[in-house]
C-alpha positions, -999 to +999 in steps of 0.1 A: +331+443+216+292+437+208+271+450+232+250+423+257+217+424+250+186+403+267+202+379+293+184+352+300+186+327+334+215+301+315+235+325+300+243+357+295+239+360+257+227+380+228+194+371+204+207+353+171+219+378+140+241+395+161+277+408+145+301+385+118+325+379+153+299+363+171+295+327+180+261+300+188+265+283+220+246+254+219+215+251+238+216+231+268+180+223+269+185+194+291+184+216+318+159+240+316+140+227+288+150+253+266+129+280+286+138+313+298+126+313+335+116+347+334+088+338+310+095+366+289+088+362+245+117+369+231+112+344+201+084+321+192+085+293+212+107+311+240+134+293+235+169+307+241+191+307+211+225+323+233+257+338+209+285+356+226+309+375+205+348+358+207+362+385+227+335+385+258+336+344+255+375+348+255+369+368+289+347+347+305+329+314+306+294+315+301+276+311+336+254+274+337+217+278+356+221+248+377+192+254+400+167+243+375+163+196+376+154+175+350+124+160+350+126+133+380+107+099+359+125+068+380+099+064+410+118+064+446+106+031+456+111+001+473+132-027+461+145-064+473+180-061+468+213-083+466+250-072+468+272-106+459+316-101+463+343-127+448+361-134+485+401-126+489+400-111+449+429-096+456+445-127+466+433-144+442+449-116+408+482-114+431+485-149+422+476-151+384+515-148+370+525-180+386+489-201+382+474-202+350+451-223+360+438-197+384+437-172+359+415-195+340+385-197+364+389-163+378+381-147+346+354-179+337+342-166+374+343-124+362+325-142+330+296-157+345+290-126+364+290-101+338+265-130+321+241-126+346+241-083+342+234-098+303+200-119+307+190-097+335+153-081+321+154-100+295+123-116+286+138-149+273+153-155+303+139-166+339+160-133+350+133-112+333+122-090+363+160-082+381+180-058+371+221-067+378+252-042+381+287-051+380+311-034+402+350-052+391+344-081+413+311-074+426+274-079+414+242-061+424+207-074+414+179-061+424+140-066+417+105-054+431+092-069+459+068-092+445+096-104+428+117-115+461+127-150+450+137-145+414+166-123+434+173-151+454+171-182+427+196-156+411+221-156+435+218-190+444+228-199+414+253-176+406+272-186+437+271-224+433+284-216+395+308-200+406+315-224+432+324-251+406+355-233+402+365-228+431+359-189+439+339-185+466+316-150+471+298-138+499+268-113+495+237-101+516+200-098+504+179-071+520+154-044+507+143-005+513+141+022+487+163+023+456+165+033+426+184+007+401+176+014+364+205+013+337+235+010+364+227+040+381+219+026+420+216+038+450+191+044+484+186+024+512+184-015+499+215-009+483+233+001+516+214-027+537+226-053+515+259-040+513+266-042+551+251-077+551+280-087+532+306-068+544+298-070+579+274-101+585+279-128+565+319-130+572+321-165+556+314-178+519+274-168+523+246-150+512+231-136+543+190-131+538+177-102+557+158-113+585+126-088+576+131-110+544+128-142+556+095-140+574+081-136+538+094-175+530+073-205+531+085-226+556+083-251+522+105-224+508+130-224+534+131-260+540+143-260+501+170-235+496+179-219+527+204-226+562+204-208+599+234-205+608+246-205+644+245-174+646+212-172+644+214-151+605+198-171+577+216-177+541+210-194+507+218-229+507+243-231+477+242-269+472+205-266+478+201-275+438+231-293+432+262-284+416+265-286+378+304-289+361+303-275+324+309-312+314+275-324+330+263-336+297+290-359+288+291-373+325+255-383+324+260-402+288+293-417+310+264-431+340+280-404+365+257-378+391+270-345+380+267-333+412+284-358+433+319-350+413+320-317+411+310-319+453+338-343+447+361-316+427+354-289+452+364-309+480+400-311+464+397-279+453+392-269+494+418-288+502+444-267+481+434-237+490+433-249+526+477-259+520+480-224+508+460-201+532+489-183+550+460-167+573+436-172+601+410-157+582+411-171+549+413-205+564+384-198+585+368-197+554+372-226+536+372-245+566+331-232+569+328-243+530+339-277+536+315-278+567+286-273+542+299-298+514+301-326+536+268-322+548+257-313+514+277-349+502+257-365+535+225-354+522+230-367+484+244-403+496+214-411+523+183-391+501+199-402+460+188-365+447+200-326+461+179-309+491+157-291+469+146-317+444+139-344+473+120-323+493+104-311+458+103-350+450+085-353+481+056-330+477+047-340+444+041-376+461+024-364+488+001-341+463-005-377+445-016-392+473-042-370+479-053-369+443-062-408+442-072-411+482-111-412+485-135-385+500-143-394+536 
């Protein structure tokens, strides 16, 4: 057995140019930067190129020094985080074998969630300021604090898109120190958003943390948010209307796509209420039906979804002020 020489913090190792029965252990510079902790010079670059004999390698494994941490390049700073989950996912999966139409809807819903993941951070899309990660039937979306509205807009778009498919979602939006990069996600913001989803949302709604609600103007809240009877603010999935996949052909035939989608959602809700076997599931669909009826009533009265109606009013007011004579 060859005598060991020059131990280093990463391995008990030998210098190169050992006997023929030695083999080289790969340099794990990822952990140590390729440098000896002791600082003594063993070669030109003070780099460890360890080798051990085959006999010694069979006796005991080389020892990694895990006390040296990699350089931290990702800051731990405040982010706005949304966590959204499909309601009753396991129940939906249990019905797939006997319901091919449900299988198509669920697959389309998961594909829609994946699409949001794929376009997050892409400069060509409105979601360019977002980071997104998928966990089975859930998605986490986050952004820097100045892009809080981008997060809310993405949540609204995703939830309304899944409603068209008859798939319910629930979520929470909060803020806190968080790391979200390349599917690495952790921090207080994520924990708060998850707790809102799992503990406070209850119904198919995406709750906004009260600290974040204060950042919205009265006009923004009027357009996109609702306050529940429990005092919690949530995103109105009907605010900008529902758009079914065949919206263009419906428009060409003289139909309002939003009106058609609301009517179809009513049929989906009726079907799910008939299939509901427990009070919890029935309660969620009943709550959604009340929100749908409210959206239908607003559409009939104003001819537009809520957000577009208020925006149209603001534009008319602005135009009127622009042409009125100065006093």
